[in-house]
C-alpha positions as CSV (number, residue, x, y, z in Angstrom):
1,M,-79.1,111.6,176.8
2,E,-81.9,114.2,177.7
3,E,-84.0,113.0,174.6
4,L,-83.6,109.4,175.5
5,S,-86.6,107.6,177.1
6,Y,-86.2,106.2,180.7
7,Y,-86.1,102.8,179.2
8,E,-83.2,103.9,176.7
9,I,-81.2,105.4,179.6
10,L,-81.3,102.3,181.6
11,E,-80.8,100.2,178.4
12,V,-83.9,97.9,179.1
13,T,-86.9,97.1,176.9
14,Q,-90.4,98.5,177.7
15,D,-91.7,95.0,178.8
16,A,-88.8,94.5,181.2
17,D,-89.9,93.4,184.7
18,K,-88.8,95.1,188.0
19,T,-85.8,92.8,188.6
20,T,-84.3,93.6,185.4
21,I,-84.7,97.2,185.8
22,K,-83.2,97.3,189.2
23,K,-80.4,95.2,187.9
24,A,-79.9,97.4,184.9
25,Y,-80.0,100.4,187.2
26,R,-77.3,99.0,189.8
27,K,-75.1,98.3,186.7
28,M,-75.4,101.8,185.4
29,A,-75.2,103.7,188.4
30,K,-72.0,101.8,189.3
31,K,-70.5,102.7,186.0
32,Y,-71.2,106.4,186.1
33,H,-71.1,107.1,190.1
34,P,-69.2,110.4,190.7
35,D,-66.9,108.7,193.1
36,R,-65.5,106.7,190.4
37,N,-65.5,109.4,187.8
38,T,-64.2,112.4,189.8
39,D,-63.0,114.3,186.6
40,D,-65.8,113.3,184.2
41,A,-68.7,115.9,184.2
42,D,-70.5,113.9,181.6
43,A,-70.4,110.8,183.8
44,E,-72.0,112.9,186.6
45,H,-74.7,113.7,184.5
46,K,-75.4,110.3,183.1
47,F,-75.5,109.1,186.8
48,K,-78.3,111.7,187.7
49,L,-80.3,110.6,184.7
50,C,-80.0,106.9,185.8
51,N,-81.4,108.0,189.1
52,E,-84.2,109.7,187.7
53,A,-85.0,106.7,185.4
54,Y,-85.0,104.3,188.0
55,Q,-87.1,106.3,190.5
56,V,-89.8,106.3,187.9
57,L,-89.3,102.8,186.3
58,G,-89.0,101.0,189.7
59,D,-92.2,102.6,191.1
60,D,-95.4,100.7,189.4
61,Q,-97.6,103.7,189.8
62,Q,-95.2,106.2,188.4
63,R,-94.2,103.7,185.8
64,S,-97.9,103.3,184.7
65,V,-98.2,107.0,184.4
66,Y,-95.1,107.4,182.4
67,D,-96.0,104.7,179.8
68,R,-99.3,106.3,179.2
69,Y,-98.6,110.0,179.4
70,G,-94.8,110.4,179.3
71,K,-92.7,113.0,181.5
72,E,-95.6,115.5,181.2
73,G,-98.1,113.0,182.9
74,L,-95.5,112.9,185.7
75,Q,-94.9,116.5,186.0
76,Q,-98.7,117.2,186.2
77,G,-98.9,115.0,189.5
78,G,-99.6,111.8,188.3
79,G,-98.3,108.8,190.7
80,R,-96.6,111.2,192.8
81,G,-98.2,110.4,196.0
82,Q,-96.4,107.1,197.0
83,R,-93.0,105.8,197.3
84,G,-93.9,102.6,195.9
85,G,-90.8,100.5,195.0
86,F,-88.3,102.8,196.5
87,E,-88.1,101.5,199.9
88,D,-85.0,99.4,198.6
89,F,-83.4,102.5,196.9
90,G,-80.7,103.0,199.8
91,D,-80.1,99.3,199.8
92,I,-78.9,99.4,196.4
93,F,-76.2,102.0,197.3
94,E,-75.3,100.2,200.2
95,E,-74.8,96.9,198.2
96,M,-72.7,99.0,195.7
97,F,-70.7,101.4,197.8
98,G,-70.9,100.0,201.4
99,G,-73.5,99.7,204.3
100,G,-75.5,97.1,205.8
101,G,-74.3,94.6,208.4
102,R,-71.7,92.6,206.6
103,R,-70.3,95.8,204.9
104,Q,-70.0,97.5,208.2
105,Q,-67.9,94.7,209.6
106,S,-65.5,94.6,206.7
107,R,-65.2,98.4,207.0
108,A,-64.1,98.0,210.6
109,D,-61.2,95.8,209.2
110,M,-60.2,98.2,206.5
111,D,-57.3,100.6,206.9
112,R,-57.5,104.1,206.9
113,Y,-54.9,104.6,204.1
114,A,-53.6,102.8,201.2
115,L,-51.1,100.1,201.8
116,D,-49.0,101.0,198.7
117,L,-46.9,104.1,199.0
118,G,-45.7,106.3,196.3
119,V,-42.6,108.5,196.1
120,E,-41.0,110.7,193.4
121,M,-37.2,110.8,192.7
122,K,-35.2,113.1,190.3
123,I,-32.3,111.5,188.5
124,S,-29.8,112.9,186.2
125,F,-29.7,112.1,182.5
126,R,-26.4,110.0,182.9
127,E,-28.0,108.0,185.8
128,A,-31.1,107.3,183.8
129,V,-28.9,106.1,180.6
130,F,-26.4,103.9,182.6
131,G,-28.3,103.0,185.6
132,C,-27.1,103.6,189.3
133,D,-27.7,102.8,192.9
134,K,-29.9,105.4,194.6
135,E,-31.0,105.9,198.2
136,V,-34.6,106.7,198.5
137,K,-35.7,108.5,201.7
138,F,-39.4,108.1,202.5
139,S,-42.0,107.9,205.5
140,Y,-44.5,105.2,205.8
141,K,-47.5,104.7,207.9
142,S,-47.9,102.0,210.7
143,S,-51.2,101.2,212.2
144,C,-51.2,102.3,216.0
145,K,-50.8,99.4,218.3
146,S,-52.4,101.3,221.1
147,C,-55.8,101.5,219.5
148,K,-55.4,98.9,216.9
149,G,-55.6,101.4,214.0
150,T,-59.1,102.7,215.1
151,G,-58.0,106.0,216.4
152,A,-60.0,105.4,219.7
153,K,-58.7,105.2,223.0
154,D,-58.6,101.4,224.1
155,G,-60.2,100.7,220.8
156,K,-63.7,101.9,222.0
157,Q,-65.8,103.2,219.3
158,K,-69.5,104.4,218.7
159,P,-71.8,104.4,215.8
160,C,-71.5,107.4,213.7
161,S,-74.3,109.8,214.6
162,Q,-74.5,111.4,211.4
163,C,-74.8,108.2,209.0
164,G,-76.1,105.8,211.6
165,G,-73.1,103.5,211.1
166,K,-73.6,103.0,207.4
167,G,-70.7,105.0,206.4
168,Q,-72.8,106.7,203.4
169,V,-75.2,109.6,203.6
170,Y,-78.1,110.1,201.0
171,V,-79.3,113.2,199.5
172,R,-82.5,113.7,197.5
173,Q,-83.1,116.4,195.0
174,G,-86.3,115.9,193.3
175,F,-86.2,112.7,191.2
176,M,-82.4,112.1,192.0
177,T,-80.8,110.7,194.9
178,F,-77.0,111.1,195.5
179,S,-74.9,108.9,197.7
180,Q,-71.7,110.3,199.3
181,T,-69.0,109.4,201.9
182,C,-70.0,110.3,205.3
183,P,-68.2,113.5,206.2
184,A,-68.2,112.9,209.9
185,C,-66.7,109.4,210.0
186,H,-65.1,109.5,206.5
187,G,-67.0,106.3,205.4
188,E,-66.0,103.9,208.5
189,G,-69.4,104.1,210.1
190,T,-67.9,104.4,213.5
191,M,-66.4,107.3,215.7
192,P,-64.0,107.2,218.6
193,S,-65.6,107.4,222.0
194,E,-62.4,109.1,222.8
195,K,-59.3,109.8,220.8
196,C,-56.2,107.7,221.2
197,P,-53.5,109.8,223.0
198,D,-50.6,107.9,221.1
199,C,-51.8,108.6,217.5
200,H,-54.1,111.6,218.3
201,G,-57.1,109.8,216.9
202,Q,-55.4,109.2,213.4
203,G,-55.2,105.5,213.8
204,F,-51.5,105.3,212.6
205,T,-48.0,106.7,213.1
206,E,-45.5,107.7,210.6
207,I,-42.0,106.5,210.3
208,E,-39.0,107.7,208.6
209,D,-37.1,105.2,206.6
210,S,-34.7,104.7,203.7
211,V,-33.8,102.0,201.0
212,T,-31.3,101.5,198.3
213,I,-32.6,100.8,194.9
214,K,-30.9,99.7,191.9
215,V,-32.0,102.0,189.0
216,P,-32.0,100.0,185.7
217,A,-30.2,101.5,182.7
218,G,-32.7,103.0,180.1
219,V,-35.2,104.2,182.7
220,D,-37.3,107.3,181.6
221,S,-39.3,110.1,183.1
222,E,-42.6,108.8,184.7
223,N,-41.3,105.0,184.7
224,R,-42.0,103.4,188.1
225,L,-40.1,100.8,190.0
226,R,-41.8,98.6,192.7
227,V,-40.0,97.8,195.9
228,S,-41.7,95.1,197.4
229,G,-42.8,95.1,201.1
230,K,-41.7,98.7,201.7
231,G,-44.9,100.4,201.8
232,N,-47.5,101.2,204.6
233,I,-48.3,98.6,207.3
234,G,-51.9,97.8,207.9
235,K,-53.9,96.9,211.0
236,R,-53.3,93.1,210.5
237,G,-49.6,93.6,209.8
238,N,-49.8,93.3,206.3
239,R,-47.4,95.7,204.3
240,G,-47.9,97.3,200.9
241,D,-45.3,98.0,198.2
242,L,-43.2,101.3,197.7
243,Y,-43.6,102.6,194.2
244,V,-40.7,105.0,193.0
245,T,-41.7,107.3,190.0
246,F,-38.7,108.6,188.1
247,F,-38.2,112.3,186.6
248,V,-35.1,112.7,184.5
249,E,-33.2,116.0,184.1
250,E,-32.6,117.0,180.7
251,D,-29.1,117.3,179.3
252,D,-27.4,120.1,177.8
253,T,-25.9,118.3,174.8
254,F,-28.3,115.2,174.2
255,I,-32.0,115.2,173.6
256,R,-33.8,112.0,174.3
257,D,-36.9,110.6,172.9
258,G,-37.7,107.2,174.1
259,N,-34.6,105.1,173.5
260,Q,-33.6,107.6,170.7
261,I,-31.0,110.1,171.1
262,Y,-30.7,113.4,169.1
263,I,-27.8,115.8,169.0
264,E,-27.6,119.0,167.1
265,V,-24.2,119.5,165.1
266,P,-23.3,122.9,164.1
267,V,-21.6,122.8,160.7
268,F,-20.0,125.8,159.0
269,F,-21.4,126.1,155.4
270,T,-18.0,125.4,153.8
271,Q,-17.7,122.2,155.8
272,A,-21.3,121.2,154.4
273,V,-20.3,122.2,150.9
274,L,-16.9,120.2,151.0
275,G,-18.4,117.2,152.7
276,E,-16.0,117.2,155.7
277,K,-15.6,114.6,158.4
278,L,-16.2,115.7,162.0
279,S,-15.9,114.1,165.4
280,I,-18.9,114.4,167.5
281,P,-19.8,113.2,171.0
282,S,-21.8,110.0,171.8
283,L,-23.1,108.4,175.0
284,T,-20.0,106.1,174.9
285,G,-17.4,108.4,173.6
286,E,-16.9,110.0,170.0
287,L,-18.2,109.1,166.7
288,D,-17.0,110.2,163.1
289,L,-19.5,112.0,161.1
290,K,-18.9,112.1,157.5
291,L,-20.8,114.8,155.9
292,D,-22.2,114.5,152.3
293,V,-20.9,116.8,149.7
294,G,-23.5,119.7,149.8
295,T,-25.1,118.6,153.0
296,K,-28.5,120.5,153.6
297,N,-29.5,122.2,156.9
298,K,-31.4,119.9,159.1
299,Q,-30.1,116.9,157.4
300,Q,-30.0,113.9,159.7
301,F,-27.5,111.1,160.1
302,R,-28.3,108.0,162.1
303,F,-25.9,105.8,164.0
304,R,-27.5,102.6,164.8
305,G,-27.2,101.2,168.3
306,E,-25.6,104.3,169.8
307,G,-28.8,105.4,171.6
308,V,-30.2,104.4,174.9
309,E,-30.6,100.7,176.2
310,D,-34.2,99.6,176.4
311,V,-35.3,99.4,180.0
312,H,-37.0,96.1,179.3
313,G,-34.0,94.6,177.5
314,H,-35.1,94.9,174.0
315,G,-31.9,96.4,172.3
316,K,-30.6,100.0,172.1
317,G,-32.0,102.8,170.2
318,D,-30.1,105.0,167.8
319,L,-28.2,108.3,167.8
320,I,-29.4,110.9,165.4
321,A,-27.1,113.9,164.5
322,Q,-29.0,116.6,162.9
323,V,-27.0,119.3,160.9
324,N,-27.3,123.0,161.8
325,L,-25.8,125.0,159.1
326,V,-23.9,128.1,160.3
327,Y,-23.1,131.2,158.1
328,P,-20.6,133.9,158.7
329,K,-22.0,137.1,160.2
330,S,-19.9,139.3,158.2
331,L,-17.2,139.2,155.5
332,N,-14.1,141.2,155.0
333,D,-12.9,142.4,151.5
334,E,-10.7,139.3,150.9
335,Q,-13.3,137.0,152.0
336,K,-15.8,138.4,149.7
337,E,-13.5,138.3,146.9
338,V,-12.5,134.7,147.3
339,L,-16.2,133.8,147.4
340,Q,-17.0,135.9,144.3
341,K,-14.2,134.0,142.4
342,L,-15.7,130.8,143.8
343,Q,-19.1,131.6,142.7
344,D,-17.9,132.7,139.2
345,S,-15.9,129.5,138.6
346,F,-19.4,127.6,138.7
347,G,-20.7,129.6,135.9
348,I,-24.6,129.2,135.2
349,E,-24.6,126.5,138.0
350,S,-24.1,129.3,140.6
351,K,-27.4,131.1,139.5
352,P,-30.1,128.4,139.5
353,H,-32.7,130.9,140.1
354,E,-32.2,132.3,136.5
355,S,-33.3,129.0,134.8
356,V,-36.1,128.2,137.1
357,F,-37.7,131.7,136.8
358,E,-37.0,132.2,133.0
359,S,-40.4,130.8,131.8
360,A,-42.1,132.7,134.7
361,F,-40.9,135.9,133.6
362,D,-42.1,135.3,130.0
363,Q,-45.3,134.2,131.3
364,V,-45.6,137.5,133.3
365,K,-44.7,139.5,130.5
366,G,-47.5,138.0,128.4
367,W,-50.0,139.2,130.9
368,F,-49.6,142.7,130.0
369,K,-49.5,142.7,126.2
């Protein structure tokens, strides 16, 4: 974006009026603000460019210099002497991210913590596949009754001395202005005159609790279950929800992929050659696996509807048995003799490489004539 003009950065035309420019800046700054894009370095860079563009285009004198001479004219000192249209620059941030009388009042009513509460739960493979009842132990926050959630003794507070009650502080660097949450009051705009002795200034107390939940059959890792009305309690007595995130332990026999179940079946090479029938485990008992004559290594056999029940009730997945051929690690003389006789009984069929490479041998010999 460095090569874009200030008009292109704010996505406005060169004849745009100040109201349009201000509206465009507010939209772009809100979109790319670092507080809303904490892990996006590119968004932070675009936010800085938006600030730079607005500080020029929002000022009549600097905009005039920029339109005539570009950035070079600004760098040489043109139009730098006055703030022009930037008296309302901080107001834009207050409107978007807090500040002003009406916002300050709403902050006073806001809780210091999110009402929804999240916990993690590890469950076994079996519990996930078939469902179960589980007890969840957790602790939730409840607004301190003594200070009404303010953290101040008797609820008495004073305006924050660092941000002047706005909850935001603004830092200027050249053309750019950054807004960040006040580190002193954590965005509340007020500070306790004296800390509440019951909650030690936190504004809340923590309470241990437990609840028994019904884990649905088919739940998988990172699935969440909402338990209504078991979250944190706010200043007004309203309570959030508890969200349980599941993590399923792996099984020694079965491998799960969504609603599909995979099982690796070790098969001795003679069983594969003969196409024998094997008994294999399934989620509900045993299944008969009939091998093809000459079954290949890694060949798969699918059993419809023998997988995991879909957690949303959309049927069951399949069980897929994958063959892993096993060969003898050593042979005694008798075994070698038997296998040699078996090979000889197949004749030319037992030596497929000879017919495949016959023409290749002739071709290579021809290269040296």
